[in-house]
C-alpha positions in Angstrom: -32.9 22.5 -0.8 -34.2 25.2 1.6 -36.0 24.1 4.8 -38.5 26.2 6.7 -37.8 29.2 4.5 -34.1 29.1 5.5 -31.3 29.4 2.9 -29.8 26.3 1.4 -27.5 24.4 3.7 -25.0 23.8 1.0 -22.0 26.1 1.1 -19.5 26.6 -1.6 -17.1 29.5 -2.5 -18.7 31.3 -5.4 -19.8 35.0 -5.5 -23.4 34.0 -4.8 -22.3 32.2 -1.6 -20.4 35.3 -0.4 -23.5 37.4 -1.0 -25.7 35.2 1.2 -22.9 34.5 3.8 -24.6 36.4 6.7 -27.9 34.4 6.3 -26.0 31.1 5.9 -23.9 31.8 9.0 -27.0 32.5 11.0 -28.6 29.3 9.7 -25.4 27.4 10.7 -25.5 28.8 14.2 -29.2 28.0 14.7 -28.8 24.5 13.2 -25.8 23.7 15.3 -27.5 24.9 18.5 -30.8 23.1 17.9 -29.6 19.8 16.5 -26.4 19.2 18.3 -26.8 20.7 21.8 -25.6 18.2 24.4 -24.5 15.7 21.7 -20.8 16.5 22.2 -19.1 13.8 24.2 -15.5 15.0 24.0 -13.3 14.9 27.1 -11.6 18.2 26.4 -11.9 21.4 24.3 -9.8 20.7 21.2 -8.0 23.1 19.0 -8.8 22.8 15.3 -7.2 24.5 12.3 -9.3 25.5 9.2 -7.3 26.3 6.1 -8.8 27.8 2.9 -7.8 30.6 0.6 -11.5 31.8 0.5 -12.1 34.1 3.5 -15.8 33.5 3.4 -15.3 29.7 3.9 -12.9 30.4 6.8 -15.5 32.6 8.5 -18.2 29.9 8.1 -15.9 27.1 9.4 -14.9 29.2 12.4 -18.6 30.0 13.2 -19.6 26.4 12.8 -17.0 25.0 15.3 -16.2 27.9 17.7 -18.8 26.8 20.3 -17.2 23.5 21.1 -13.6 24.0 20.0 -10.9 26.6 19.7 -10.7 27.4 16.0 -7.6 28.7 14.3 -7.7 29.8 10.7 -5.1 30.2 7.9 -5.5 31.4 4.4 -2.5 29.4 3.0 -0.7 26.1 3.7 2.4 28.0 4.8 0.5 30.0 7.4 -1.2 26.8 8.5 2.1 25.1 9.2 3.2 28.1 11.3 0.0 27.9 13.4 0.2 24.1 13.5 3.7 24.2 15.0 2.7 26.8 17.6 -0.4 25.1 19.0 -1.5 21.6 20.0 -3.9 21.1 17.1 -6.0 18.0 17.3 -7.7 18.3 13.8 -7.0 20.2 10.6 -9.5 20.8 7.8 -8.0 22.1 4.6 -9.1 23.0 1.1 -7.2 21.0 -1.5 -6.7 23.6 -4.2 -4.8 26.7 -2.8 -2.0 28.8 -4.2 1.4 27.5 -3.0 1.1 24.5 -0.8 -1.9 22.3 -1.7 -4.0 20.6 0.9 -2.5 17.3 0.3 1.1 18.6 0.6 0.1 20.4 3.8 -1.3 17.3 5.3 1.8 15.3 4.4 3.9 17.6 6.5 1.3 17.6 9.3 1.4 13.8 9.4 5.2 13.8 9.6 5.2 16.3 12.5 2.2 14.9 14.4 0.8 11.7 13.1 -2.2 11.6 15.5 -3.6 14.9 14.3 -6.8 14.2 12.3 -6.7 15.3 8.7 -9.7 16.3 6.6 -9.7 17.6 3.0 -12.4 19.8 1.5 -12.4 20.3 -2.3 -14.6 21.9 -4.9 -13.2 19.5 -7.5 -13.5 15.7 -7.7 -9.9 15.2 -8.4 -9.3 11.4 -8.3 -5.5 11.9 -8.4 -5.6 14.2 -5.4 -7.9 11.8 -3.5 -5.5 8.8 -4.1 -2.5 10.9 -3.1 -4.2 12.2 0.0 -5.2 8.7 1.1 -1.8 7.2 0.3 0.6 9.9 1.6 -1.4 11.8 4.2 -3.8 9.1 5.6 -6.7 11.5 5.5 -9.6 10.8 7.8 -12.2 12.1 5.4 -12.2 13.7 1.9 -15.3 15.9 1.5 -16.5 17.8 -1.6 -17.8 21.3 -1.8 -20.5 22.4 -1.5 -20.5 21.0 2.0 -23.4 20.5 4.4 -22.8 22.2 7.8 -24.5 19.4 9.8 -22.6 16.6 7.9 -19.3 18.4 8.3 -19.9 19.1 12.0 -20.9 15.4 12.6 -17.7 14.3 10.7 -15.5 16.6 12.8 -17.0 15.6 16.2 -16.7 11.9 15.3 -13.1 12.5 14.2 -12.3 14.2 17.5 -13.9 11.3 19.4 -11.7 8.9 17.4 -8.7 11.1 18.1 -9.4 11.0 21.9 -9.7 7.2 21.7 -6.4 6.9 19.8 -4.6 9.0 22.4 -6.1 7.0 25.2 -5.1 3.7 23.5 -1.5 5.0 23.3 -1.5 6.0 26.9 -2.9 2.6 28.0 -0.2 0.8 25.9 2.5 2.8 27.5 1.0 2.0 30.9 1.0 -1.7 29.9 4.6 -1.6 28.8 5.6 0.0 32.1 3.7 -2.7 34.0 5.3 -5.5 32.0 8.8 -4.1 32.5 8.2 -3.8 36.2 7.0 -7.4 36.4 9.9 -8.6 34.3 12.3 -6.8 36.7 10.5 -8.3 39.7 10.5 -11.8 38.2 14.3 -11.4 37.4 15.0 -10.3 40.9 13.1 -13.3 42.3 14.9 -15.8 40.0 18.4 -14.6 41.1 20.0 -17.0 43.5 21.0 -15.4 46.7 24.5 -16.1 48.1 
């Protein structure tokens, strides 16, 4: 529903959406600036990858996230894998239904290569089989349907990046703890050795 005379916040991929893309993109930028300025609590600037076979959706996703992240875009699963392997991508947002590699298959490969990268699927179809497959094989963070709301998607992505940072920090702390435990075990072993 339009607010304050602005276009609807729901974005899909039909011809009518492409026709109103400039107005929607402007509304996204204004909304993001006004509602989320200063709300970002991330420790670093992350790289995210948006994948969709609809160029209009890629432009909107890029515009929505470019202020706080480095956004890479790909129009196919195959192109996405190439970009993913060349950059340290923290989060990937992909459309489910694309020619060639589907979103679920793409995220399966992403999970095998970099399990900590956050995986989000966008779809215009409520495909229960795809949802179950995505959850079981790709461990997706979120499965969102089109049309998507820019504020909701932005909030989901920022929360996902915060969770990603916490997971990376937990791994680092566990490695530090292992190192400390090993050092103490070595020290304890040295103390226990009888001297001749």
